[in-house]
N, C-alpha and C positions, 0 to 999 in steps of 0.2 A: 390573283388578279389576272384577268385576261389582257392580252396585248395584241396590237395590230402589227403586222409585219409586211414587208415587201418580199413576197415569197421567192421571187427569182433570185434575190440576193441572200436571203437569210434562212429560208426554209430548209430544214434538213431532218433526218430521221430522229434525232434527239428531240427537236422541238415537237415534231409530230407525236412522239411517244409521250411527251409530257401533257398533251391534250390542253395546252394553255394558249392557243393562238386563235386569232380571228383572221380569216382570209379576206382580204380587202378588194380583190378584183375577180371578175368572172374568169379572166384569162388564167389567173393563178389556180383557180379551182380546176380548170380544164387541164392544166399542166400536171396536176398531181391527183387527178381523179381517182386513179387506182388506189393510191395510198390513203386518200380521204374516205374511201368507202368504209373502212373500219372505224372511222371517227364520227360517222353520221349521228351517232347517239350522244356524243359528248360535245360536239361543236355547236355553240349557240348561234345558228345562222341569223337569227333575228337581230342580233346585236353586232353583226359583222359591220365593221366600219366601211 
């Protein structure tokens, strides 16, 4: 089950590695752009909260 997070408080490498998060804000994506590049194929952006 995918879940939404407040990335500034909860995002960490473990969560990213699990590929089980939705990123809820554009600011979040900007902050973690480098790390998110490797997730582009597994993150369902259409369902991002």
